[in-house]
NUSE-713592 format. One line per 10 residues: number of its first residue (from 1); their letters; for each residue y, z, x of C-alpha. Coordinates in steps of 0.2 Angstrom, whole numbers, plus 5000, padded with zeros to 4 digits. Layout:
NUM) A) Y/Z/X; ... $
This chain:
1) MRDYQYVVWF) 5058/5136/5031; 5042/5126/5029; 5036/5109/5036; 5033/5095/5025; 5026/5078/5030; 5039/5064/5022; 5033/5046/5021; 5045/5031/5017; 5041/5013/5014; 5053/5000/5018 $
11) RDHLALPDDQ) 5053/4981/5014; 5057/4969/5029; 5067/4955/5021; 5067/4944/5038; 5047/4944/5037; 5038/4930/5028; 5030/4936/5012; 5012/4934/5019; 5017/4945/5034; 5005/4961/5035 $
21) DRDWAACFVV) 5022/4970/5041; 5033/4965/5028; 5031/4981/5020; 5030/4997/5032; 5030/5015/5032; 5039/5028/5042; 5032/5046/5043; 5040/5062/5050; 5042/5081/5046; 5055/5088/5038 $
31) AAENEREALA) 5058/5107/5039; 5066/5113/5023; 5066/5129/5011; 5056/5119/4998; 5049/5101/4993; 5064/5097/4983; 5076/5099/4999; 5063/5091/5010; 5061/5075/4999; 5081/5074/4997 $
41) WGDHLARDYS) 5084/5076/5016; 5071/5063/5021; 5078/5052/5006; 5096/5055/5014; 5091/5049/5030; 5080/5034/5026; 5094/5027/5014; 5107/5028/5029; 5095/5018/5040; 5092/5005/5026 $
51) RRNPDEEFVR) 5111/5005/5023; 5114/5002/5040; 5100/4990/5042; 5102/4979/5026; 5086/4969/5030; 5076/4984/5027; 5075/4988/5009; 5071/5008/5005; 5057/5004/4992; 5049/5022/4988 $
61) SYLDSHAWVD) 5046/5038/4997; 5036/5055/4994; 5029/5071/5002; 5012/5069/5008; 5003/5085/5003; 4987/5078/5008; 4991/5075/5027; 4990/5085/5041; 5007/5090/5046; 5012/5084/5062 $
71) AEPRVMAGES) 5024/5093/5071; 5033/5076/5078; 5045/5071/5075; 5053/5085/5066; 5068/5087/5058; 5077/5101/5051; 5084/5098/5033; 5104/5094/5035; 5101/5089/5053; 5107/5072/5057 $
81) VADEVIGW) 5096/5063/5071; 5096/5046/5080; 5085/5032/5073; 5075/5032/5091; 5069/5051/5086; 5062/5045/5071; 5055/5029/5078; 5060/5018/5064 $
């Protein structure tokens, strides 16, 4: 397993268009066998959050290979976690 820094951007449709927080990012570490698995699991969690919170639109996601990988929060690929763990 390797750690990958997952980044996802959401758009808050309850925020005004000129609100600097209308588009916001969440970051967490996904421990996975490879990049494809890490991105897929991060997307699964992010899309599930967006589905449960329809005013928070999933915009885009990526693995940040240039970031220093922080160990927290850390999610194992295939592991479901509470929203509070990720912090979104």
